[in-house]
C-alpha positions in Angstrom: 0.0 0.0 0.0 2.9 2.4 0.8 4.4 1.8 -2.6 1.1 2.4 -4.4 0.7 5.8 -2.8 4.2 7.0 -3.4 4.3 9.9 -5.9 5.9 9.1 -9.3 8.5 11.8 -9.0 10.0 10.1 -6.0 11.0 7.0 -7.9 14.6 7.6 -9.2 14.2 4.9 -11.9 11.1 6.5 -13.3 12.8 9.9 -13.3 15.8 8.6 -15.2 13.6 6.9 -17.8 11.6 10.1 -18.4 14.8 12.1 -18.5 16.3 9.8 -21.2 13.2 10.0 -23.2 13.3 13.8 -23.2 16.9 13.8 -24.2 16.1 11.4 -27.1 13.2 13.7 -28.2 15.4 16.9 -28.1 18.3 15.2 -29.9 20.8 15.3 -27.0 23.5 12.6 -27.4 25.2 10.6 -24.7 28.7 12.0 -25.4 30.1 14.1 -22.6 27.6 12.8 -20.1 30.0 13.1 -17.2 30.9 16.6 -18.1 27.3 17.6 -18.3 26.6 16.1 -14.8 29.7 18.0 -13.4 28.5 21.2 -14.9 24.9 20.7 -13.6 26.3 20.5 -10.0 28.0 23.9 -10.3 26.0 26.6 -8.3 27.4 29.3 -10.5 26.1 27.8 -13.7 23.2 30.1 -14.6 21.7 27.4 -16.9 22.2 24.6 -14.5 19.6 23.1 -12.1 21.6 23.9 -8.9 22.2 27.6 -9.7 22.5 29.7 -6.5 22.1 33.5 -7.1 23.8 34.6 -3.9 27.0 32.6 -4.6 26.9 33.7 -8.3 26.7 37.4 -7.2 29.4 37.1 -4.6 31.6 35.5 -7.1 31.0 38.3 -9.6 31.7 41.0 -7.0 34.9 39.4 -6.0 36.2 38.7 -9.5 34.9 41.6 -11.7 35.4 45.3 -11.6 32.5 47.8 -11.7 32.8 48.3 -15.5 32.7 44.6 -16.1 29.7 44.2 -13.7 27.8 46.9 -15.6 28.7 45.2 -19.0 27.6 41.9 -17.7 24.3 43.4 -16.4 23.6 45.0 -19.8 24.4 41.6 -21.6 22.1 39.8 -19.2 19.3 42.3 -19.8 19.6 41.8 -23.6 19.5 38.0 -23.2 16.4 38.2 -21.0 14.7 40.4 -23.5 15.7 38.1 -26.3 14.4 35.1 -24.5 11.1 36.9 -23.7 10.8 37.8 -27.4 11.5 34.2 -28.5 8.9 32.9 -26.0 6.3 35.3 -27.3 7.0 34.3 -30.8 6.7 30.6 -30.0 3.4 31.3 -28.2 2.0 33.3 -31.2 3.2 30.7 -33.7 1.7 27.7 -31.9 -1.4 29.4 -30.6 -3.7 27.6 -33.1 -1.9 24.3 -32.3 -2.5 24.8 -28.6 -6.2 25.5 -29.2 -6.6 22.5 -31.5 -4.8 20.3 -29.0 -7.1 21.5 -26.3 -10.2 20.7 -28.4 -8.8 17.3 -29.3 -8.2 16.4 -25.7 -11.7 17.6 -24.7 -13.2 15.5 -27.5 -11.2 12.4 -26.5 -12.4 12.7 -22.9 -16.0 12.6 -24.2 -15.4 9.7 -26.7 -13.6 7.6 -24.1 -16.5 8.1 -21.7 -19.0 6.8 -24.3 -16.7 3.9 -25.1 -16.5 2.9 -21.5 -20.3 2.8 -21.3 -20.5 0.6 -24.4 -17.8 -1.7 -23.3 -19.7 -2.2 -20.0 -22.9 -3.0 -21.9 -21.1 -5.5 -24.1 -19.5 -7.2 -21.2 -22.9 -7.7 -19.6 -24.4 -9.1 -22.9 -21.5 -11.6 -23.3 -22.0 -12.8 -19.8 -25.7 -13.4 -20.4 -25.0 -15.3 -23.7 -22.5 -17.5 -22.0 -24.9 -18.4 -19.2 -27.7 -19.1 -21.7 -25.4 -21.3 -23.9 -24.3 -23.3 -20.9 -27.9 -23.9 -19.9 -28.9 -25.2 -23.4 -25.8 -27.5 -23.5 -26.7 -28.9 -20.2 -30.3 -29.5 -21.3 -29.5 -31.2 -24.7 -26.5 -33.1 -23.6 -28.4 -36.4 -23.2 -30.2 -36.2 -26.6 -27.2 -35.0 -28.8 -26.0 -38.4 -29.9 -29.5 -39.5 -30.8 -30.1 -36.3 -32.9 -26.8 -36.8 -34.8 -27.8 -40.4 -35.6 -31.2 -39.4 -36.9 -29.7 -36.7 -39.1 -27.4 -39.2 -40.8 -30.2 -41.5 -41.4 -32.3 -38.7 -42.9 -29.4 -37.7 -45.3 -29.0 -41.3 -46.4 -32.7 -41.7 -47.1 -32.7 -38.5 -49.2 -29.8 -39.9 -51.2 -31.6 -43.2 -51.8 -34.7 -41.3 -52.7 -32.7 -39.3 -55.3 -31.3 -42.4 -56.8 -34.6 -44.2 -57.1 -36.2 -41.1 -58.6 -33.3 -40.4 -61.0 -34.7 -42.2 -64.1 -37.9 -40.3 -63.8 -36.1 -37.1 -63.2 -33.9 -37.6 -66.3 -36.9 -38.4 -68.5 -38.6 -35.2 -67.3 -35.5 -33.1 -68.0 -35.3 -34.8 -71.5 -38.9 -33.8 -72.2 -38.3 -30.2 -71.0 -34.9 -30.0 -72.9 -33.3 -29.2 -69.6 -30.1 -31.0 -70.8 -27.8 -29.2 -68.3 -29.8 -30.3 -65.3 -30.0 -33.8 -66.6 -26.3 -34.1 -67.1 -25.6 -32.6 -63.7 -28.0 -35.0 -61.9 -26.5 -38.0 -63.7 -23.0 -36.9 -62.8 -23.9 -36.7 -59.1 -25.2 -40.2 -59.1 -22.9 -41.9 -61.5 -20.1 -42.8 -59.0 -22.6 -44.2 -56.5 -24.4 -46.3 -59.1 -21.0 -47.6 -60.4 -19.9 -48.5 -56.9 -23.1 -50.4 -56.0 -23.7 -51.8 -59.5 -23.4 -55.4 -58.1 -26.7 -54.9 -56.3 -29.8 -55.7 -58.6 -31.7 -52.6 -57.6 -28.9 -50.2 -58.2 -28.0 -52.1 -61.4 -31.5 -51.5 -62.8 -31.3 -47.8 -62.0 -27.9 -47.6 -63.7 -29.2 -49.3 -66.9 -32.2 -47.0 -67.1 -30.1 -44.0 -66.6 -27.6 -45.2 -69.3 -30.4 -45.6 -71.9 -31.8 -42.1 -71.1 -28.4 -40.5 -71.3 -27.8 -42.1 -74.7 -30.9 -40.5 -75.9 -29.9 -37.2 -74.4 -26.4 -37.4 -76.1 -28.1 -38.2 -79.4 -30.2 -35.1 -79.2 -27.2 -33.0 -78.2 -25.3 -34.3 -81.2 -28.2 -33.5 -83.5 -28.4 -30.0 -82.1 -24.7 -29.6 -82.5 -24.8 -30.8 -86.2 -27.8 -28.5 -87.0 -25.8 -25.4 -85.8 -28.9 -23.2 -86.0 -28.7 -22.4 -82.3 -27.2 -19.3 -80.7 -23.6 -19.2 -79.7 -24.5 -19.6 -76.0 -26.7 -22.7 -76.7 -23.9 -24.2 -78.9 -21.3 -23.6 -76.2 -23.6 -25.3 -73.7 -24.1 -28.2 -76.1 -20.4 -28.7 -76.5 -19.8 -28.5 -72.7 -22.5 -31.1 -72.1 -21.1 -33.5 -74.7 -17.6 -33.2 -73.3 -19.0 -34.0 -69.8 -20.7 -37.0 -71.3 -17.3 -38.3 -72.4 -17.8 -37.4 -76.1 -14.4 -37.3 -77.9 -13.2 -33.7 -78.1 -11.4 -34.3 -81.4 -14.5 -35.6 -83.0 -16.5 -32.6 -81.8 -13.8 -30.3 -83.3 -14.0 -32.1 -86.6 -17.8 -31.9 -86.7 -17.8 -28.2 -85.9 -15.2 -27.4 -88.5 -16.9 -29.6 -91.1 -20.2 -27.8 -90.6 -18.5 -24.4 -90.7 -16.6 -25.4 -93.9 -19.8 -26.2 -95.7 -21.1 -22.7 -95.1 -17.8 -21.0 -95.9 -17.4 -23.0 -99.2 -20.8 -21.7 -100.2 -19.4 -18.2 -99.8 -16.4 -19.1 -101.9 -18.5 -20.7 -104.6 -20.5 -17.4 -104.8 -17.3 -15.5 -105.3 -16.1 -18.0 -108.0 -19.4 -17.7 -109.9 -19.1 -13.9 -109.8 -15.6 -14.2 -111.0 -16.7 -16.3 -114.0 -19.6 -13.9 -114.8 -17.1 -11.0 -114.8 -14.8 -12.9 -117.1 -17.6 -13.6 -119.5 -18.7 -10.0 -119.5 -15.1 -8.9 -120.2 -14.8 -11.0 -123.3 -17.6 -9.0 -125.0 -16.0 -5.6 -124.4 -14.6 -4.0 -127.5 -11.9 -1.5 -127.8 -12.4 2.1 -126.9 -11.6 5.1 -128.9 -8.3 6.8 -128.1 -7.9 10.5 -127.6 -4.8 12.2 -126.7 -4.7 13.9 -123.3 -5.9 17.5 -123.4 -7.0 17.4 -127.1 -10.1 16.9 -129.1 -11.1 13.3 -130.0 -9.6 12.0 -133.3 -11.8 10.9 -136.1 -13.3 7.4 -135.9 -11.1 6.1 -138.6 -8.0 6.6 -136.4 -9.5 5.1 -133.2 -7.2 2.6 -131.4 -7.3 0.8 -128.1 -6.3 3.1 -125.2 -4.3 1.4 -122.5 -5.4 4.0 -119.9 -9.1 3.2 -120.3 -10.5 0.5 -117.9 -12.8 -2.1 -119.3 -16.4 -1.9 -118.2 -16.6 -5.1 -116.2 -19.9 -6.4 -114.8 -18.7 -6.0 -111.2 -15.9 -3.8 -110.2 -13.1 -5.1 -107.9 -14.2 -3.0 -104.9 -17.7 -4.7 -105.0 -16.0 -8.1 -105.3 -13.6 -7.5 -102.4 -16.5 -6.1 -100.3 -18.5 -9.2 -100.9 -15.6 -11.4 -100.0 -14.9 -9.5 -96.8 -18.6 -9.1 -95.7 -19.4 -12.8 -96.4 -16.4 -15.1 -96.3 -14.0 -13.1 -94.1 -16.7 -12.1 -91.6 -18.1 -15.6 -91.4 -14.6 -17.0 -91.0 -14.0 -14.6 -88.1 -17.2 -15.7 -86.5 -16.3 -19.3 -86.9 -12.8 -18.7 -85.3 -14.4 -16.8 -82.4 -17.0 -19.4 -81.8 -14.5 -22.3 -82.1 -12.1 -20.6 -79.7 -14.9 -20.0 -77.2 -16.1 -23.6 -77.4 -12.8 -25.5 -77.4 -9.8 -23.2 -76.6 -10.7 -20.4 -74.3 -13.3 -22.0 -72.0 -12.1 -23.0 -68.5 -11.3 -26.7 -68.3 -12.4 -28.7 -65.3 -10.1 -31.2 -63.7 -11.2 -34.2 -65.9 -11.1 -32.2 -69.2 -7.8 -30.3 -68.3 -5.9 -33.6 -68.4 -6.9 -34.2 -72.0 -5.1 -31.0 -73.3 -8.0 -30.1 -75.5 -7.0 -26.5 -76.3 -3.7 -27.4 -77.9 -5.3 -30.1 -80.1 -8.2 -27.7 -81.0 -5.8 -24.9 -81.9 -3.8 -27.0 -84.3 -7.0 -28.1 -86.1 -8.2 -24.5 -86.3 -4.9 -23.3 -87.9 -5.1 -26.0 -90.6 -8.7 -25.2 -91.3 -8.2 -21.5 -91.6 -5.1 -21.8 -93.8 -6.8 -24.2 -96.2 -9.9 -22.0 -96.7 -7.8 -18.8 -96.8 -5.6 -20.2 -99.6 -8.7 -20.8 -101.7 -10.0 -17.3 -101.0 -6.6 -15.8 -101.8 -6.5 -17.6 -105.2 -9.9 -16.1 -106.1 -8.8 -12.6 -105.0 -5.6 -12.9 -107.1 -7.5 -14.0 -110.1 -9.8 -11.0 -109.8 -6.9 -8.6 -109.3 -5.3 -10.0 -112.5 -8.4 -9.1 -114.4 -7.8 -5.4 -113.7 -6.0 -4.7 -116.9 -7.2 -1.1 -117.5 -5.2 1.4 -115.6 -7.4 4.5 -116.1 -8.7 4.6 -112.5 -6.5 3.2 -109.8 -8.6 4.3 -106.8 -10.9 1.4 -106.9 -8.1 -1.1 -106.8 -6.3 0.7 -104.0 -9.4 1.0 -101.9 -10.2 -2.7 -102.6 -6.7 -3.8 -101.5 -6.9 -1.5 -98.5 -10.2 -3.1 -97.4 -8.9 -6.5 -98.1 -5.8 -5.9 -96.0 -7.7 -4.1 -93.2 -10.2 -7.0 -92.8 -7.5 -9.6 -92.6 -6.0 -7.9 -89.6 -9.1 -9.1 -87.6 -7.9 -12.6 -88.2 -4.4 -11.8 -86.8 -6.1 -10.5 -83.6 -8.4 -13.5 -83.3 -5.8 -16.1 -84.3 -2.3 -15.0 -83.2 0.4 -16.8 -85.1 -1.6 -17.4 -88.2 0.1 -16.9 -91.6 -3.1 -15.6 -93.2 -2.4 -11.8 -92.6 1.1 -12.1 -93.9 -0.1 -14.0 -97.0 -2.7 -11.2 -97.6 0.0 -8.6 -97.3 2.1 -10.5 -99.9 -0.9 -10.4 -102.3 -1.2 -6.6 -101.8 2.6 -6.3 -102.6 2.3 -8.5 -105.7 -0.7 -6.5 -106.9 1.2 -3.2 -106.4 4.2 -4.6 -108.4 1.9 -5.9 -111.1 0.2 -2.5 -111.3 3.6 -0.9 -111.8 4.2 -3.2 -114.7 0.8 -2.5 -116.2 1.4 1.2 -116.0 4.8 0.8 -117.6 3.3 -1.2 -120.4 0.5 1.4 -120.8 3.1 4.2 -121.0 5.0 2.3 -123.6 1.9 1.7 -125.7 0.9 5.4 -125.2 4.4 6.4 -126.4 4.2 4.2 -129.5 0.7 5.5 -130.3 1.9 9.1 -129.9 4.7 8.4 -132.3 2.2 6.8 -134.7 0.2 10.1 -134.6 3.4 12.1 -135.2 4.3 9.9 -138.2 0.8 10.4 -139.6 1.0 14.1 -139.1 4.4 14.2 -140.9 3.1 12.0 -143.7 -0.1 13.9 -144.3 0.3 17.3 -142.6 -2.5 19.1 -144.4 -5.8 19.3 -142.6 -8.8 18.1 -144.5 -11.5 20.1 -142.8 -11.7 23.0 -140.3 -9.8 21.9 -137.2 -10.2 18.1 -137.6 -7.3 16.1 -138.9 -7.7 13.4 -141.4 -5.2 11.4 -139.3 -4.3 10.9 -135.7 -1.7 13.6 -135.9 -4.4 16.2 -135.8 -5.2 15.3 -132.2 -1.5 15.4 -131.2 -1.0 18.9 -132.4 -4.1 20.1 -130.8 -5.9 21.0 -134.0 -5.2 23.9 -136.3 -7.4 26.8 -137.2 -6.4 27.3 -140.8 -7.0 24.8 -143.6 -3.6 25.5 -145.1 -1.5 25.4 -141.9 0.5 22.2 -141.6 1.7 21.2 -138.1 5.2 22.4 -137.6 8.0 20.4 -136.1 8.2 22.6 -133.0 4.5 22.1 -132.4 4.8 18.4 -132.8 7.8 18.2 -130.5 6.1 20.4 -127.8 2.8 18.4 -128.0 4.6 15.1 -127.9 6.8 16.1 -125.0 3.9 17.6 -123.1 1.6 14.6 -123.6 4.3 12.2 -122.5 5.1 14.3 -119.4 1.5 14.8 -118.5 0.7 11.1 -119.0 3.6 10.2 -116.7 2.5 12.7 -114.1 -1.0 11.2 -114.3 0.4 7.7 -113.8 2.5 8.9 -110.8 -0.6 10.4 -109.3 -2.4 7.1 -109.7 0.5 5.1 -108.2 0.8 7.6 -105.3 -2.6 6.3 -104.1 -0.8 3.2 -102.8 1.2 5.4 -100.4 -1.7 7.6 -99.1 -1.8 8.1 -95.4 -5.3 6.7 -95.0 -4.2 3.4 -96.6 -3.4 0.8 -93.9 -0.8 -1.1 -95.8 1.1 2.1 -96.9 2.9 2.0 -93.5 4.4 -1.5 -94.2 8.1 -1.5 -94.7 7.8 -2.5 -98.4 5.6 0.5 -99.3 7.8 2.9 -97.3 11.0 1.7 -99.0 11.2 -0.8 -101.8 8.0 0.2 -103.5 8.9 3.8 -103.8 12.6 3.3 -104.8 12.7 0.1 -106.7 9.0 -0.1 -107.8 8.1 3.5 -108.8 11.4 5.2 -109.4 13.3 2.3 -111.0 10.6 0.0 -112.2 8.3 2.7 -113.7 10.0 6.1 -114.2 13.6 5.0 -115.0 12.4 2.0 -117.1 10.1 4.3 -119.1 12.9 6.8 -119.8 15.2 3.9 -120.8 12.4 2.6 -123.0 12.1 6.0 -124.8 15.9 6.0 -125.4 16.0 2.4 -126.6 12.9 2.6 -128.8 14.3 5.8 -130.3 17.6 4.1 -131.1 15.7 1.3 -132.9 14.8 3.8 -135.6 18.4 4.0 -136.5 18.5 0.4 -137.9 19.8 -0.1 -141.4 17.7 0.0 -144.5 15.4 -2.9 -144.9 14.6 -3.0 -141.2 12.4 -0.7 -139.3 14.7 2.2 -139.6 14.7 2.1 -143.4 11.1 3.4 -143.6 11.4 6.0 -140.9 10.7 9.5 -142.0 13.8 11.7 -141.6 11.8 14.4 -139.9 10.8 11.8 -137.2 14.5 11.1 -136.6 15.2 14.8 -136.2 12.2 15.2 -133.8 13.2 12.2 -131.7 16.8 13.4 -131.5 15.7 16.8 -130.2 13.3 15.0 -127.8 16.1 12.9 -126.4 18.4 16.0 -126.2 15.7 17.9 -124.2 15.4 14.9 -121.9 19.1 15.0 -121.3 19.2 18.7 -120.6 16.2 19.1 -118.3 13.3 16.6 -118.5 15.0 13.7 -116.8 16.1 15.7 -113.8 12.7 17.2 -113.5 10.9 13.8 -113.7 13.2 12.1 -111.1 13.1 15.1 -108.8 9.3 15.1 -109.0 9.2 11.4 -108.3 11.6 11.6 -105.3 9.6 14.5 -103.7 6.2 12.9 -104.4 7.1 9.5 -103.0 9.8 10.6 -100.5 12.2 8.1 -102.1 15.0 7.2 -99.7 17.9 5.6 -101.6 18.7 2.8 -99.3 19.3 0.5 -102.2 21.3 1.3 -105.3 19.4 3.3 -107.9 20.1 4.6 -111.3 21.8 8.0 -111.1 20.5 10.9 -113.1 23.8 11.3 -114.9 23.6 7.8 -116.3 20.1 8.4 -117.7 21.2 11.7 -119.1 24.2 10.1 -120.7 21.9 7.4 -122.3 19.5 10.1 -123.6 22.4 12.1 -125.1 23.8 8.9 -126.7 20.4 8.2 -128.2 20.1 11.8 -129.4 23.5 11.7 -131.0 22.8 8.4 -132.7 19.5 9.7 -134.1 21.0 12.9 -135.4 23.9 10.9 -137.0 21.3 8.7 -138.6 19.3 11.6 -139.8 22.3 13.1 -141.5 23.1 9.7 -143.1 19.5 9.3 -144.3 19.2 12.8 -145.8 22.7 12.5 -147.3 21.8 9.2 -148.9 18.5 10.6 -150.3 20.5 13.5 -152.1 23.2 11.0 -153.0 20.7 8.8 -154.6 19.6 11.6 -156.9 23.1 12.5 -157.8 24.1 8.9 -158.4 21.2 8.3 -160.8 21.9 11.6 -162.6 25.5 10.5 -163.2 24.8 6.9 -164.1 21.9 7.4 -166.4 23.6 10.1 -168.6 25.9 9.5 -171.6 28.7 11.8 -170.7 30.8 11.1 -173.8 28.2 12.0 -176.4 26.3 14.7 -174.6 25.6 18.0 -176.1 27.2 21.3 -175.2 25.8 22.6 -171.9 23.3 25.5 -172.2 21.9 25.4 -168.6 22.2 23.8 -165.2 20.9 20.3 -164.9 17.5 20.0 -163.0 18.9 17.6 -160.5 21.4 20.2 -159.3 18.5 22.6 -158.7 16.7 19.8 -156.9 19.7 19.2 -154.7 19.9 22.9 -153.8 16.1 23.0 -153.1 16.3 19.9 -150.9 19.3 21.2 -149.0 17.4 24.5 -148.4 14.4 22.5 -147.2 16.6 20.5 -144.8 18.2 23.7 -143.6 14.8 25.1 -142.7 13.6 21.9 -141.1 16.7 21.5 -138.9 16.6 25.2 -138.0 13.1 24.7 -136.5 14.6 22.4 -133.8 18.3 23.2 -133.5 20.3 26.4 -133.1 22.4 27.9 -135.9 25.8 26.9 -134.7 29.2 28.4 -135.3 30.6 29.1 -138.8 34.1 30.1 -139.9 34.5 33.5 -141.4 33.4 33.6 -145.0 35.5 35.2 -147.7 33.9 38.1 -149.7 33.9 36.1 -152.9 32.6 32.8 -151.7 29.7 32.6 -154.2 32.0 33.8 -157.0 34.5 31.0 -156.6 35.5 29.5 -160.0 36.2 26.0 -160.9 38.5 25.2 -163.8 39.6 21.8 -164.9 42.8 22.1 -162.8 41.7 24.4 -160.0 42.5 23.9 -156.4 44.7 20.9 -156.0 45.9 21.0 -159.6 46.3 24.7 -160.1 50.1 24.5 -160.1 50.1 22.6 -163.3 48.7 25.5 -165.2 51.9 27.3 -164.7 54.1 24.3 -165.5 55.7 24.9 -169.0 56.2 21.2 -169.4 52.4 20.3 -169.2 51.0 18.5 -172.1 47.9 16.2 -172.3 50.3 13.3 -172.9 51.8 13.6 -169.4 49.0 12.6 -167.0 51.3 10.9 -164.6 53.0 14.1 -163.7 49.6 15.7 -163.0 48.4 12.7 -160.9 51.7 12.9 -159.0 51.4 16.5 -158.2 47.7 16.0 -157.2 48.5 13.2 -154.9 51.4 15.1 -153.3 49.1 18.0 -152.6 46.5 15.6 -151.0 49.2 14.5 -148.6 49.5 18.0 -147.2 45.8 18.9 -147.3 43.4 18.5 -144.3 41.7 15.1 -144.2 37.9 15.2 -144.5 35.9 12.7 -142.4 32.7 12.2 -144.3 30.8 10.2 -141.6 32.1 12.0 -138.5 29.6 12.5 -135.6 27.7 15.8 -136.0 27.1 18.4 -133.3 23.7 19.4 -132.0 23.3 22.5 -134.3 22.1 23.3 -137.7 25.4 24.1 -139.4 27.0 20.8 -138.3 24.0 18.8 -139.5 24.0 20.5 -143.0 27.7 20.1 -143.2 27.4 16.4 -142.7 24.7 16.0 -145.3 26.6 18.0 -147.9 29.8 16.1 -147.2 28.0 12.8 -147.9 26.2 14.1 -151.0 29.4 15.6 -152.6 31.5 12.6 -151.7 28.9 10.4 -153.5 29.0 12.7 -156.5 32.8 12.5 -156.5 32.8 8.7 -156.4 30.2 8.4 -159.2 32.2 10.8 -161.4 35.3 8.6 -160.9 33.5 5.7 -162.3 32.4 7.4 -165.6 34.2 8.5 -168.8 33.5 12.0 -170.0 33.6 13.8 -173.3 34.4 17.4 -173.9 30.9 18.6 -173.3 30.4 16.2 -170.4 33.4 17.8 -168.6 31.9 21.3 -169.3 28.5 20.2 -167.9 30.3 19.0 -164.7 31.9 22.5 -164.5 28.6 24.2 -164.8 26.9 21.9 -162.2 29.8 22.3 -159.7 29.8 26.1 -160.1 26.0 26.2 -159.5 26.4 24.1 -156.4 29.2 26.3 -155.1 27.0 29.4 -155.5 24.4 28.0 -153.0 26.0 25.3 -150.9 28.8 27.3 -149.3 26.3 29.2 -147.0 25.0 26.0 -145.4 28.3 24.6 -144.1 30.6 25.6 -141.2 33.7 25.9 -143.4 33.3 26.9 -147.1 36.7 25.5 -147.9 35.3 22.0 -147.4 32.8 22.6 -150.2 35.5 24.2 -152.4 37.8 21.2 -151.8 35.2 18.6 -152.7 34.0 20.4 -155.8 37.6 20.8 -156.9 38.0 17.1 -156.5 34.8 16.4 -158.6 35.9 18.7 -161.5 39.5 17.4 -161.3 38.3 13.7 -161.4 36.0 14.5 -164.4 39.0 16.1 -166.1 41.1 13.0 -165.5 38.4 10.8 -166.9 37.8 13.1 -169.9 38.8 12.1 -173.5 39.1 15.7 -174.6 39.7 17.9 -171.6 38.7 21.3 -173.0 37.3 23.4 -170.2 34.6 26.0 -170.7 35.4 29.7 -170.2 34.6 30.9 -166.7 32.5 33.8 -168.0 30.3 31.4 -170.0 29.9 29.3 -166.9 28.8 32.2 -164.8 26.3 33.3 -167.4 24.7 29.9 -167.6 24.5 29.5 -163.8 23.1 33.0 -163.3 20.5 32.3 -166.1 19.7 28.9 -164.7 
């Protein structure tokens, strides 16, 4: 009792514990503990617990002077004021906390008072319950064993009653089609019946139940085969059959077989539509061709246009829509239903051991792959029927829908190869479309050249603005009946039509890479399709085709090039030259910008294409010079070979063939000048047109002054001529020409005069024959010098012609120069 009434502060242990807790709270460490205790015992420590003011003051009076005492007093006053200020600040800052703590403590007192009352009430209730329970246990203690025994008997009787009533219960469920309840009841009793099957009564119940359950299983199989039930009923049917020990593999096969019959009906519908479309296409005739941006040509010149699409019975978008809405949608439903029935449903302990999901998944993959392969073959056949390339939007939309709908299969059936196979079909369709566009561009180019050839062959317009040939459409029509299409107009129209058609094709192909197209984000369409497909396979191939097909016009006579109009050669050479200078760079830049081509793989550089185009232009221009030179040479050769130069009459005028040569050369000069620049000429002498040709002019003029010359000394003349040739400049007749008018005309005149020279060397001349050659050469000199880059070239060749004629002459008596000039001016 004495210890219980002792105040807490009197217990030293309790005080030490409280002191240590306070030190822990205020962060005071244990280091220097002895020093602190020593300091706390000092009576002069003003902060210590044993501080004695009297001792402290006595000590100060003894040790400090008056000044020090006053300083110490002022310092102490400042500290007191500082502490008072700090205390007031702490009080002000924590005032709300003090108020809140006061309210909390008051509330806690009230709450604890209520809780004490509730706990007292609860304790009283628990005591009453315990007393009542003990009283009941005491009362029923004698009857407890008997009640337990009776309860067990009652449970057994209920089980026996359930077993004896089971056949009737199963029949009732069968009549009401409560198959799930019947299967559940039979499963509850199956083990018991099997355990006591040796007893006759239980054996009879088991046999009856077996017959009933066979009927129920038969009805479930029939319901499963019909497949007309909802997904929920079908799922319940499969679950019940599996619980009745129906083989899961057989159920999977039956389900897929029934689904296959429905899906094959969809495929047959697509195949019938495909055949109908093919029959419709066979009756479609060719459509009339019109050049882009021009009036339609006359019906007599209509040809098949590769950029017009055939009017098929059903377009490809409708075909793909039907396939997606019927076959693909039904296939997705089958996959979802099958997975819900056999793969994704939770397996009970008995079914889990059979590993049904793995087996069912394998069968589903084989089933989907087989049907998808047939569907893909039909889609590819329909895509191959899209021959016309006029409108590409339907095909792209159809492929996009086809690709988009196949992605549903990848979500339903992960790991299936069907989506990737569908993507490959889209990729092949895009590649094939590129080839079709290239073929259409090539056909368009050939048709355009055909129009140009017709315009060159029959340039006059028959009526008003309508052309009698396809060329009228190419030049855009003319307003005057007498205005033929000029070469610049034909070149401009041909170049513009080709470029516009190529731009139209690029715009159509660009639909494959549109942002709203799902497959455009695939790696193939981001990279290979743009670089290798569009740039290389379409644009570069078409440019190379233009160059190669143009070079084919340079074939030798007797082949295709033999019948090519010279004007067409000239036009094509200028077209290829324009491609080399600007068009190729523009087309490839346009392609790279439009398709964002990234050159990850090697591509044909612009310089290589420009070099090929320049090579084609050079070859065409060389061939043009050769053809025109041969045409004039043919006239000169016939004029020399068909005339009797020994017995001819004295010349009185220039031969008509020489006038024709000058006229044709002038016409060629005008023609070439329409497409090519003038070029550079050497400075002409003031008397170029007055140049005379004597029998021994130029290379043989020295012999005129040789006193030993007689007609009987031809060897000396030939010797001097040959010596002079050694020191003269060599003339290359078939040298490549430059891209200007002067160079082209120079090449043609060189070929013509060289032919004239060789023909003269093969003939024998009389006196008047030599004089006729003099007249003809002087006439040619009067006009041809102005067409060539160096007039000395014409002088040299004409000198050679007159000199050769003199050497082949039986009576070399030249005509007077004044007479020659009179004849030529008159002629």
